[in-house]
Every structure is written in C-alpha cells, then in structure tokens.
N, C-alpha and C positions, 0 to 999 in steps of 0.2 A: 168081443170082450176087451181086446187091446184098444180098439177105437173108443169104446165107451170109457175106459179108464183115462185115456189121453184127453178126451173131451172134459171129463170131470175135473182133471188136474188143471187144464187150461182155464176153465171157467172159474175154478176156485182161486187160482193165483191172480187172474185178471180182476176178479171182484175185490179181493183183499188188497190188491195194489191200489185201487181207487179208494177203498175204505181207509187205508193207511195214509195216503198222500192227499186225499180230498178232491182229486179231479182226474179226468182222463184227457190226455193230450188231444187237441183238435175237436173235442166234444164237450158240450156244456151239460155235464151230468155230475151230480153230487153223490155223496156216500149212500144216501137212501135209494137214489135211482140206480146206482150200481148194484146194490143188494137185490133190488127188485128185478133188474135185468138178469143178474146171475141166477136167481131162482127160476125165472122164465126160461132161460137157456137150459137149465138142468131138466126142466119138464119137456121142452121142445126136442131136446136131443135124446130123450128116452132114458137118461141116466136115473131119473126119479119118476115114479108113476104119480098120477094125480092123487091117489089115495095115500101114498107114502108121503107126499108133500104136505097134505093136510095133517097127517099124524105127526110130522116133524115139528110143526109150529107148536111151541109150548104156550098154551093159552094162559096158564097160571102166571108165567113170567110177564106176558103182555098185559094181563089184567092188573098185576101188582104195579107195574110201571105206570099204567094209566091212572090208577087210583092215587098213587103217590104224587103224580104230576098235578092232579087237581088239588090235593092238599097244599102243595108248595105254591100253586097259583093263587090259592085263597090267601095265604099269608103274604104273598107278594102284592096282590091287589089291595089288601088292607093297609099296606105300608108297614107291616110288621118287621121286615128286614131293615128298613130305614130307622125304625124305632130302636132296633138293636145297635145299628151303627151310631146313632146319636148317644146312646148309653155308653158306648165304648169311648167316643170322643171326650165325653165329660170326665171319664175316670182314668184314661191312659195318659198320665202326666210325663211319661218318659218313653223314648223309642222302644226300649226293651219290653215295657209293659204293653205298648201298642202291638208289638210283634206277638207277644204271648196271647193277647186278646184275639188277634186275627187268626192265629193257629188254633186256639181252643174253640172259638166260635165256628170256624170253618170245619174243624174236625168233628165236633159234637153234632152240629146240624147235619153233616154228611152221613153220620152214623144212622140217622133215622129218616132222612129225606132225599136220598139219592145224590151222590157227589156231583154228578154232571150239572144238575139243576142248581145246586148250591154255588158252584163256580160261576154259573151264568148270572146269578143274582148278586153274589158278593163282589165280583171283580169291579164293576162300576162304582159300587158303594165304597169299597176300600180305596180305590183310586181317588175318588173325591175327597175322602178323609185325609189321606196322606198329602195331597196337594194343598189342602187348606192348612195343614200343620207344617208345611214346608219341608217335608221329608222326601227321600229318594223312593221312587215307587217300586222299582224292580224287586228288592228283597221281600216286600210285603205281598206282591202279586205272586211271586214264586211260592211264598208261604201258603197262599190260598190253595194252589194246585197240589203241592206236596201234602199239606195237612188234610185236604179233602180226600185224597187217595188213602192216606193212612187211617183217618177216622172212619172211612167207609168199610174198613176191614171188620169192624166190630159187630155188625149185624147183617141179617139177610136183606134188609131194606137199604143197606148202605150203597150198593152199586148194582148194575145189571148182572155182572157175573156171579155175585153172591145170590141174587134172586134165582138165577138158573141153578146154582148149586142147591139152594133150598128146595127148589121144585123137583130136581132130579133125585136128591138124597132123602127128602122128607125129614131132615134133621129139625127138631123143634127149635123155635126162635130162641127160647131161653137157653137151651144147650149150646146153640151156635154162639150166642153172645157171651156165655160163660167161658167158652174156650178161647175166643178171639178178642174180646174187649181188652184184656190185659196187654195183648200185643199192640193194639191200637193206642192205648194210653201211654205205654213206654215209647212208642214211635213218635207221638206228638211231642213228648218232652224232648226227645232227641232232635226233632225238627227245630225247636226253638234254640237249642244249644248250638246246633250245626250252622244254622243261618246267622246267628249272632256272631259266631267265631269267624265265619268267612267274610261277613260284612262288618268288621270290627269298628270302622270309622263311623258307621251309621248308628251303632247301638251302644258302644262303650264310650259315651260322651256325657259331659255334665251339661244337661239342658233340661228345661222344663217346658213341656208342650202345653199350649193353650189355644183353644179355638172354640167358637160357639157352634153348637150343633146346627146343621142346616135346617131351616124352617121348611117343613113339608106337611102335606095333608095326611093325617092318620085316621083311618076309619075304625075307631076303637070298637064299635059293636062287632064288626067282622073279625078284628084281631082277637077279641075275647072268645067268640064262637069257635074260631079256628084253633086257638090254644086248647080249649076244652076238648074239641074233637081229636086233636093230636094226642093229648094226654090219654083220652079214652082208647085211642088206637094203640098206643104203646102198651097200655095195661092189657088190652085184649091180646096183643101179640105175645107178651110174656106169659099170659095165662094159657096159651096154647091154641088160640084161634088161627085157622089157616091164613097166612099172610095175604094171599090174593083176595080172599073174601073180605078180610078186615079192611084192606085198603080201598076196595071198591065201595064198601058200605060207607066208609069215612068220606070218600069223594062224593057219593050220592047225598049224604046228609048236608055237606057243605053247599052243594048245588041247590038244595031245598031251602036252607036257612041263611044263605049268604047275602040275601037282599040285593044281589046284583043280577043283571041279565046273564043267563047261562052262556051267551056268546062271549062275554068277557072272560069267562073261565076257559072256554074252548080255544080262544085266541092265545092263551098262555101255554097250551099243551104242545109238546114237541111231537107232532104227528109224524114228521119224517123219521124220527128216531124209532117210533113204533113200527113203521114200515120197514126200516132197515133191519130191525131184529127179526121180523117175520121172514124177510128174504134170506137173512143169514142162516136161520134155522134150516131152510130148505137147501141152501148151498152146501152147508156142512153135511147134511143128510146124504147128499149126492156123493161126496167124497167118501163118506163112511160106507155107503153101499158098494162103491167101486173098489175100495182098497182094504177095508178093515174086516176081512174074513177071519175065521177061527185060527188060521195059521199065523197071521200077523199078531193077533191077540196073544197067542201062545208064546211067540217070540218076545213080546213086550214083557211077559212075566219074568224074563231073565234080567230085566233092568232094575229089579228090586223096588218096584213101585209101592210095595207095602211098607217101605222104610221112609221115614220122614225126610231126611236130607236128600236122597236121590230124587224123590218125587218133587220136592220143592225146587230143586235145581232145574229139572226138566221142564216144569211148569213155567218157571221164571224165564227160561230161555225161549220156550215156545211162545209165551205171551209177548215177548219183544219181537218175535219174527212175524207172527200172524195176528197179534193183538189178543187181549185177555179173554174176551167173550168167545171167539172161535177156538181159542186154546182149550177152554173148559169144555166146549161142545165136542171137540175132536178127541178129548181124553175120556169121554164117557164110556166107550166100549172097554177101555183098559182098567178103569177104576171100579166099575160096577161089580165085576167078578171077584174083586179082592176080598179076603176074609175080614179085614177091618175097613170096610168101604166108607163108613161114616168118618173115621179118622182121616182117611185119604182125601175125602171131599173137603174136610176142614183145611188140610194142608194145601190143597189145590186153590181154595178160595183165598187163603192167606197169601200164597206165593204169587198168584196171578194179579192180585190187587197191588201188593207192594212192588212188584216188578214194573208197574205202570209209572213209577217215579224215575226210572232209569234215564230216559230221554224225553224230550218234548213230545215225540211221537208215541210214547209209551201208553198213553190213555187219552180218551176223548176229553176228560176233565182238563188235562194240560193244554190241549189244543184250544179249548174254549177260552181259557185264561189268556193265552198268547194272542188269539185272534181278537178278543174284546179289548185287550190292552193296545194292540196295534191300531185298532179303530180310534183309540183315544190319544194316539201319538206316542205311545211307549212301546219300544221294540225290545222284546226279550229274545236274545239270540240263543243259538244251540248251546254254546259254551257257557253263557250266563246261567242257563238251567242245569247243564250237565255237571258243573263243579259242585252243585248241591245235590242234585238228583241221584247221581251215580253212587257216591259214598253213603247217602241216606238209604238207598235201595239195599246195598250190601249189608249195612249194619242192621237194618230192620229185618231183613231176611234171616240173618243170624239169630236175632232175638226170637223171631217166630219159630225157627227150627228148634232152637233150644227149648222154648216154652212148650211146644207141641210134642 
C-alpha cells in the first residue's frame, strides 16, 4: 500500500512537472507525451486497473473538445478570423479603442470557442495589426491571454476545465452562463482599465490610428456556413442540448458542408491536447485511488468547502500549483458529496479559470500567447505579465466571490 501510494505520487508530480514546464530534462518529450507516459506508468505499476483507466477518461469532455476544435478550424480555414481582424483595423482609430476591441473579441470568442484555440488564432493576427499600426505589441498580446481566460469563465464551452465541470456536475449550459457570464463581463471591463493604466504611455495619447486592412483570401461560402452552424450550436446549447452531442453534430455538419477536404480540418485539430487530457484523466484517477479514501474526504469537510470564499481560495491556489484542469479533477471527491454541489462546482469553475491569469504558467492559453509571440520576435517576460496578471487575478476573484 505504501509503495503504491509512493509510486502514484511520484508519477503524478513527474507528469505535472512536465505539463507545467513543457519539457523533461535530457528527454525529448512534450506535455502530451508526458501525460500519456504518466497514464501508462499508472497502469504498469498497478495503481490503476485497465477497467478503472477506461472509466476515468471522460469521453464527454473529449468529444466536446473535438467538436469545438472542428468548429474553430472551419472558421479559421475560411478566413473568418482575418475578416474580424480587418474589421477591427478599420474601426479602431485610437490605441484605447484597439485595446478594447482586442479584449472584447478575445473574450467573447473564448466564451464559446475554447480559449486555447482563440489564443492560437488571435496572437499572430493581433501582432500583425499592431505592427502595421506602429504600436507596442506587449500590452495587446497580454490582453489576448488575460481576456481569453476571463471570457472563457462565462460558459461550459469556454475552456477545458469548464467542460469537465459541466460533464461532472450536469449543470445546464444556460444556468452555467447565467451564473458566470456577469463575472466574465465585469472582468473584461477591468482588464481594459488595468492594462490601460499600467501602460499609460501607450494608451493615454493623442493619436489617430490609420492602416489599410491586410489583403487576404476569404472563403465567404464557408464563413457563412460556419457562422450559421455556430449560431445553431449556441441556440441548441442554451436550449438544453448536451454540450458534447451538440458540438460533435456541429463539427460533423461542417465536415459535410465545408467544401474542403476533411484532411484540411483534421490538420487544424490539436490532437496532442486530446491525448494529453485522456492521459491526465488516468493520472489523476491513480492519485485519487491511492490517497482520497473516506477518511481524507471527511477531513476535507472541515475546510468549509461548502462556502464560496474558502473553496475559491483553495481552488485558486491549487490551480497555480498543479494547473487548473488537474485541480478540478482532484477536487471531485470533495465537491460531489457537498449539499450545494452545483454551487460549489460553479465556484470551482470560476476560481480555477481566473487563477490562470496569475502568472505566465497559470494556463495553457498564456503559454500559447507567449510562445507564439516569441516565435515572431516579441519576448513577454515573467514580470511583464505578472504586473498585470497578479492584480487582475485578485480583483476578478474578489468579484467572482462576491457575485456567487
């Protein structure tokens, strides 16, 4: 028993060390590979049985992620995101307006289309826009990361941890959005104010921006089909359709009507992310089997997890220690037995997502922006991000705790 627990703990921390930092010294293995290896070691060591490993993988979450990736891929292949960027360039005549547009577009799109993929798409587009307008890139890129995290709080389809919460709690999409959309809206407004105040010389200036939108190929038939499917998907979700089913059906329709070879769509899907999530489900299941027995769950009840503030603080801290997705998975045995479990799940979703803004390492969305920016010659340092991310995290968490 002691050996099994030690192995489970070692595998868990080794896996999440690689997931957090992106690599394993002396080995060429990435986050997805580390999660897959961690799951394999949990099986090989006997910590998790094969049947338990299969049960641990939440197929609803994987299906929801896959369906939403196809939807985003369709809009990207059609040039829809470049169309949005061009619209912004024509109307953002002042740096503060440009910042507001970047925050709102990143936040609103992330609420419905998964924040990680929105960061992947928006970073090069915004970087191109600010360079053509002659503005400093850093505050706008940081705005993408922070706004995408905050905007994704609003719905179940906003980010992977919300998808897991939706799957585990069965909270209706409409109820989830009704509870957390106001937190996201106030957080986006606060993001604009905070970034503008910290980067005063960039935004409080008398200048008129002018640049022609970049000429690019837009496949309007696919843009129109995608927007119709997205609208139908949102309506279905708010009407009570199971999110995973609705997303998979939407993705299937776009594969049928997209007028592109399916391989083009498949090339846009983040398959390593899906593999990483499947592996993480098994790794966390191993830790839960080894450590989270009835005695531990009983002790946790003394931590007042049924109260909003204590639970939010614990989730926020845990999310910055082991990342937000594993934090949600680890907390399941403690939240499910609570009398107000639905409320507790909403608090967990809110706190785990907002905590992602605390540092660059707080969420995958942040890392995507930083890495894509570095590839284009723009370095966002730890302190560049922290001076905005830390106060923004604390303030939005206070708003979320007060609201809930």
